MINUFI-834477 format. One line per 4 residues: number of its first residue (from 1); their letters; for each residue x, y, z of N, C-alpha, C. Coordinates in steps of 0.02 Angstrom, whole numbers, plus 50000, padded with zeros to 5 digits. Each point is the difference from the previous one (the first is absolute). Layout:
REM residues N
NUM	a	X/Y/Z/X/Y/Z/X/Y/Z | ...
REM end
This chain:
REM residues 214
1	mkkv	49790/49983/50611/50011/50032/49935/49996/50076/50009 | 50048/50035/49972/49997/50073/50002/49942/50025/49959 | 49968/50051/50022/49943/50029/49965/50021/50021/49930 | 49957/49980/49951/50014/50018/49930/49998/50075/49991
5	nsva	50051/50030/49969/50000/50071/49992/49946/50020/49949 | 49985/50067/49997/49943/50022/49963/50009/49987/49924 | 50060/50007/49975/50011/49990/49927/49987/49927/49983 | 50030/49955/50039/49991/49929/49987/49926/49981/50009
9	qkrl	49968/50028/50051/49930/49984/50012/49956/50021/49941 | 50013/50057/49972/49961/50023/49943/50009/49954/49939 | 50061/49976/49990/50013/49956/49944/49964/49932/50010 | 49999/49975/50062/49966/49940/50014/49924/50008/49991
13	esls	49975/50057/50022/49928/50014/49991/49981/50007/49926 | 50044/50028/49962/49989/50006/49927/49996/49931/49967 | 50043/49955/50021/50000/49932/49972/49937/49963/50022 | 49979/50013/50062/49938/49971/50025/49939/50023/49959
17	erfn	50000/50064/49983/49946/50028/49959/50000/49971/49930 | 50060/49989/49974/50004/49969/49932/49973/49928/50003 | 50014/49965/50056/49972/49932/50005/49923/50003/50002 | 49973/50047/50039/49927/50007/50003/49969/50015/49932
21	sgsl	50036/50036/49959/49973/50018/49933/50017/49948/49947 | 50036/49949/50020/50019/49947/49953/50058/50018/49954 | 50040/50052/50019/50054/50021/49955/50068/49991/50031 | 50005/49959/50053/50065/49989/50032/50044/49958/49955
25	hhgl	50061/50023/49988/50048/49962/49959/50016/49934/50034 | 50006/49948/49960/50012/49934/50031/50072/49989/50024 | 50046/50040/49974/50070/49996/50021/50024/50063/50032 | 50012/50000/50065/50022/50060/50037/50070/49989/50027
29	lfrg	50044/50046/49984/50069/49998/50026/50008/50052/50054 | 50001/49977/50063/50007/50044/50058/50072/50009/50016 | 50023/50063/49999/50071/50014/50017/50004/50045/50061 | 50053/49994/50038/50010/50042/50058/50069/49985/50030
33	dnll	50012/50029/50059/50067/49991/50030/49997/49952/50060 | 49941/49970/50013/49992/49956/50056/49953/49942/49979 | 50030/49941/49995/49962/49942/49974/49943/49981/50048 | 50014/50002/50064/49949/49982/50049/49941/50048/49995
37	fleq	50015/50063/49993/49945/50050/49992/49959/49987/49938 | 50033/49980/49945/49963/49984/49939/49955/49941/50010 | 50027/49948/50035/49959/49939/50011/49939/50017/50043 | 50009/50042/50050/49944/50019/50043/49950/50045/49964
41	svgh	50026/50043/49958/49958/50050/49967/49953/49966/49949 | 50027/49952/49960/49959/49968/49949/49944/49957/50031 | 50006/49986/50065/49948/49964/50034/49933/50034/49998 | 50002/50068/50000/49937/50038/49995/49964/49983/49936
45	lyrk	50038/49991/49947/49970/49989/49934/49979/49927/49990 | 50043/49954/50017/49980/49928/49988/49943/49979/50044 | 49995/50030/50060/49944/49981/50043/49934/50024/49968 | 50002/50057/49967/49941/50025/49966/49982/49956/49940
49	ilni	50050/49984/49960/49989/49958/49941/49970/49932/50018 | 50027/49969/50054/49979/49934/50019/49943/50001/50053 | 49980/50061/50019/49945/50009/50048/50018/49965/50067 | 50059/50017/50025/50026/49971/50062/49991/50049/50056
53	enng	49976/49977/50057/49990/50045/50058/50059/49997/50048 | 50033/49943/50006/50060/49997/50044/50062/50012/49959 | 50058/49979/50027/50062/50012/49963/50004/49958/49935 | 49966/49943/49999/49993/49961/49938/50065/49967/49976
57	ldhp	50049/49992/50044/50064/49972/49978/49994/49927/49978 | 49949/49964/50024/49992/49931/49981/49942/49990/49953 | 49977/50053/49967/49944/49994/49954/50019/49956/49940 | 49957/49953/49980/50018/49953/49948/50008/50030/49930
61	dlfh	49975/50062/49990/50008/50033/49936/50053/50054/50001 | 50041/50001/50052/50056/50045/50005/50063/49960/49997 | 50045/50019/49952/50062/49961/49989/50061/50044/50009 | 50054/49968/50022/50063/50039/50010/50057/49963/49965
65	lrpt	50043/50041/49969/50061/49973/49968/50058/50041/50027 | 50047/49966/50035/50055/50035/50032/50068/49971/49978 | 50054/50036/50007/50065/49975/49988/50017/49945/50049 | 50037/49949/49978/50020/49945/50044/50072/49984/49992
69	gkar	50025/49959/50047/50070/49977/49996/50050/50051/50023 | 50063/49978/50004/50053/50044/50022/50008/50060/49954 | 49989/49990/49937/50007/50054/49951/49940/50047/49998 | 49947/49980/50035/49938/50039/50003/49977/50021/49930
73	iitv	49983/49949/49961/49974/50014/49933/49931/49969/49992 | 49963/50024/49951/49936/49970/49982/50013/49954/49940 | 49993/49936/50011/50017/49951/49949/49943/49989/49949 | 50017/49973/49943/49949/49985/49951/49953/49946/50023
77	ektr	50027/49953/50041/49956/49947/50026/49947/50026/50045 | 50017/50045/50046/49951/50032/50045/49951/50042/49962 | 50025/50035/49948/49957/50041/49961/49949/49961/49962 | 50020/49944/49970/49954/49957/49963/49949/49968/50048
81	slls	50020/49985/50061/49952/49972/50049/49948/50052/50016 | 50018/50062/50008/49951/50054/50013/49953/50007/49941 | 50026/50001/49939/49959/50010/49941/49950/49943/49993 | 50021/49940/50017/49954/49945/49997/49940/50009/50047
85	qlhr	50013/50026/50059/49946/50012/50049/49954/50057/49977 | 50029/50050/49967/49958/50056/49978/49954/49982/49944 | 50017/49947/49962/49957/49981/49944/49947/49951/50022 | 49996/49985/50065/49944/49960/50025/49945/50045/50023
89	sghq	49941/49970/50010/49942/50040/50024/50012/50023/50070 | 49971/50057/50018/50007/50028/50067/49962/49957/50049 | 50022/50002/50063/49970/49959/50052/49936/50033/50029 | 50004/50064/50014/49943/50034/50033/49968/50053/49955
93	snrk	50031/50017/49945/49969/50050/49955/50032/49990/49932 | 49981/50045/49954/50030/49998/49934/50060/50045/49993 | 50026/50023/50056/50059/50044/50000/50059/49965/50037 | 50060/50017/49975/50061/49977/50032/50051/50057/50000
97	vaii	50042/50000/50050/50054/50049/50005/50065/49964/50014 | 50052/50018/49961/50065/49970/50011/50050/50058/50014 | 50037/49992/50055/50049/50050/50019/50070/49972/49989 | 50037/50034/49955/50068/49978/49986/50046/50047/50039
101	hevd	50031/49974/50053/50041/50039/50045/50072/50004/49970 | 50028/50061/50003/50068/50011/49974/50004/49975/49929 | 49957/50022/49957/49997/49977/49931/50065/50014/49963 | 50042/50045/50024/50064/50014/49969/50048/49941/50008
105	rmrk	49983/49952/50043/50041/49940/50008/49975/49940/49957 | 49958/50016/49953/49975/49948/49955/50052/49987/49945 | 50021/49938/49992/50049/49982/49948/49969/50010/49933 | 50042/50009/49948/49977/50014/49934/49953/49945/49975
109	eaan	50018/49935/50013/49957/49946/49979/49931/50004/50033 | 49999/50019/50064/49938/50005/50038/49959/50059/49972 | 50034/50055/49984/49966/50059/49973/49967/49984/49934 | 50037/49962/49958/49972/49982/49935/49940/49956/50006
113	aflk	50002/49954/50048/49942/49957/50013/49940/50039/50028 | 50015/50052/50037/49949/50041/50032/49968/50050/49951 | 50036/50017/49947/49980/50053/49955/49933/49988/49968 | 49988/49940/49975/49938/49985/49964/49939/50010/50046
117	tlee	50006/49978/50063/49945/50008/50047/49991/50073/50019 | 50054/50037/50003/49996/50071/50012/49964/50036/49945 | 50013/49978/49938/49967/50030/49942/49926/49981/49996 | 49985/49937/50012/49931/49975/49997/49983/49957/50061
121	ppqg	49988/50032/50056/49986/49960/50062/49931/49968/49994 | 49989/49947/50040/49934/49969/50003/49950/50054/50024 | 49937/49992/49978/49949/50050/50017/49995/50007/50077 | 49996/50061/50022/49992/50014/50072/50063/49993/50041
125	tylf	50058/49996/49964/50065/49991/50035/50038/50066/50000 | 50025/50019/50059/50040/50060/50008/50070/49983/50025 | 50049/50030/49970/50070/49985/50015/50033/50062/50033 | 50023/49994/50061/50032/50053/50036/50075/49985/50003
129	lltt	50040/50041/49968/50073/49992/50000/50030/50051/50048 | 50041/49977/50048/50028/50045/50049/50075/50004/49990 | 50028/50061/50006/50072/50009/49991/50026/50063/50031 | 50061/49999/50022/50036/50061/50022/50051/50020/49945
133	rpys	50003/49958/49948/50048/50013/49946/49966/49991/49931 | 49955/50046/49984/49959/49992/49939/50040/49995/49935 | 50058/50032/49996/50038/49999/49938/50048/49941/49996 | 49995/49954/50048/50036/49937/49995/49953/49947/49969
137	ilpt	49939/50019/49987/49952/49955/49971/50005/50003/49925 | 49990/49944/49965/50003/50000/49928/49950/50050/49971 | 50022/50039/49950/49955/50050/49971/49937/49969/49971 | 50002/49937/49978/49940/49970/49973/49947/49988/50055
141	irsr	50022/49992/50062/49955/49993/50056/49974/50070/50020 | 50045/50048/50007/49981/50068/50020/49949/50030/49952 | 50010/49991/49936/49960/50033/49950/49928/49973/49999 | 49988/49944/50030/49934/49969/49999/49963/50009/50067
145	tlmv	50026/50043/50043/49969/50013/50063/49986/50075/50009 | 49958/50014/50048/49988/50069/50022/50042/50010/50063 | 50049/50047/49997/50043/50010/50056/49968/50048/50051 | 50002/49979/50064/49970/50039/50052/50053/50009/50055
149	rlee	50017/50062/50015/50051/50015/50049/49969/50010/50069 | 50022/49960/50049/49973/50006/50068/50060/50009/50047 | 50008/50058/50027/50054/50015/50046/49973/49999/50071 | 50041/49973/50046/49980/49995/50070/49993/50068/50032
153	tssq	50046/50046/49980/50001/50067/50029/49992/50051/49945 | 49954/50045/50007/49992/50053/49950/50049/50056/50013 | 50010/50044/49950/50046/50056/50009/49979/50045/50057 | 49933/50004/50011/49974/50042/50054/50022/49971/50067
157	dknq	49998/49932/50005/50021/49966/50062/50074/50013/50014 | 50040/49998/49944/50072/50009/50008/50015/50072/50022 | 49963/50049/49973/50007/50068/50022/49987/50009/50074 | 49948/49962/50024/49982/50003/50071/50057/49970/50042
161	elen	50029/49943/49975/50056/49970/50035/50059/50050/50008 | 50014/50037/49946/50054/50047/50002/49985/50056/50048 | 49938/50024/50001/49982/50053/50047/50005/49977/50072 | 49982/49936/50012/50006/49971/50068/50073/49997/50021
165	wieh	50042/49979/49950/50071/49994/50016/50030/50068/50019 | 49982/50052/49961/50026/50067/50015/49978/50024/50068 | 49937/49983/50018/49974/50021/50066/50038/49965/50054 | 50015/49934/49991/50037/49964/50052/50073/50025/50004
169	ysgw	50028/50015/49942/50068/50027/49998/50005/50066/50039 | 49949/50043/49988/49999/50065/50036/49996/49990/50075 | 49961/49951/50020/49993/49984/50072/50065/49976/50029 | 50037/49961/49961/50064/49974/50021/50052/50055/50008
173	vell	49999/50048/49952/50048/50056/50003/49985/50043/50061 | 49934/50012/50012/49982/50040/50060/50024/49967/50063 | 49995/49933/50003/50022/49963/50059/50076/50008/50010 | 50037/49998/49945/50073/50008/50005/50019/50070/50023
177	ldrk	49961/50049/49984/50016/50068/50016/49978/50017/50073 | 49960/49958/50030/49977/50009/50069/50049/49966/50046 | 50050/50036/50024/50053/49971/50039/49976/49970/50065 | 49950/50031/50029/49972/49974/50064/49971/49930/49990
181	klkq	49957/49993/49949/49972/49933/49986/50053/49950/49979 | 50050/50025/49964/50053/49955/49974/50041/49972/50057 | 50012/50041/50054/50037/49974/50057/49960/49948/50038 | 49933/50008/50001/49958/49952/50035/49991/49936/49961
185	drvt	50002/50002/49935/49989/49940/49960/50041/50002/49936 | 50055/49964/50001/50043/49998/49940/49985/49940/49954 | 49958/49954/50024/49986/49939/49963/49948/50012/49945 | 49946/50035/50019/49944/50010/49952/50021/50032/49936
189	pvfm	50042/50053/50000/50021/50030/49937/50037/49950/49954 | 50038/49953/50031/50038/49952/49960/49951/49953/49965 | 49950/49974/50036/49952/49956/49969/49957/50036/49949 | 49986/50063/50013/49962/50041/49951/50040/50008/49935
193	aygl	50067/50006/50008/50045/50010/49942/50000/49936/49957 | 50002/49941/50033/49998/49938/49963/49933/49993/49962 | 49946/50018/50034/49935/49996/49968/49995/50047/49939 | 50027/50061/50008/49998/50047/49945/50042/49977/49942
197	mesl	50058/49968/50014/50042/49975/49945/49966/49944/49964 | 49967/49954/50035/49964/49945/49968/49942/50026/49958 | 49963/50047/50026/49943/50030/49964/50023/50035/49936 | 50057/50036/50007/50026/50038/49941/50025/49950/49947
201	ahli	50033/49947/50022/50024/49950/49954/49942/49968/49961 | 49944/49988/50035/49942/49971/49966/49972/50050/49949 | 49996/50065/50019/49974/50050/49954/50043/50007/49938 | 50066/49999/50011/50046/50005/49943/49993/49943/49953
205	ksta	49998/49937/50028/49993/49941/49959/49934/50001/49960 | 49946/50021/50036/49935/50002/49967/50000/50049/49942 | 50031/50058/50010/50003/50050/49947/50043/49977/49943 | 50057/49968/50016/50044/49974/49948/49967/49947/49959
209	ddlt	49961/49959/50033/49963/49946/49964/49951/50029/49950 | 49966/50055/50021/49952/50033/49958/50035/50028/49937 | 50059/50030/50010/50036/50032/49945/50030/49950/49951 | 50013/49940/50025/50031/49949/49956/49953/49947/49975
213	ke	49936/50008/50015/49951/49952/49978/49998/49997/49923 | 49991/49940/49975/49997/49993/49927/49936/50029/49973
REM end
């Protein structure tokens, strides 16, 4: 897992402090541009809530709801099955955590079934909703959650990436201008050019994604 950037880390620490003080919202909508990063990041919080020392993926009070089938949707049947489990007593404590992955893929019928539990969850139950498309979620779901933005890369990290690219580009130009070195090795500049193009394409896409985020 890539190290959590400072902004995301502070937000996770703030949520942890709210849990310690008993003021953590029961419904948290985590949004970002990388679903895997979101899944890994919320692990910091659910391990604290459930008092887990290892990764806790098989903890009996941790539940997951994911899209299934070719259409990759969250069905009402799967949703009701989760809700049934959440309304039972905890196995190891009086707390439970449910993670709804790609909640934007929840069908309207499933969202309606989920809504009542989101409004009034069983005592000690926390609902983590993960999405890369927050505005594809029904407004009735969004309005009942606390939205938390967790980005894999901070703007400071992206600035550093750009500075690194400029430095490598300058080195490539210097190599092209050095005719003696160029005669000795014509292959390295070509591979450097491919690497620079790939890095630049990544930076452009990342910047464009930031500008077009909902």
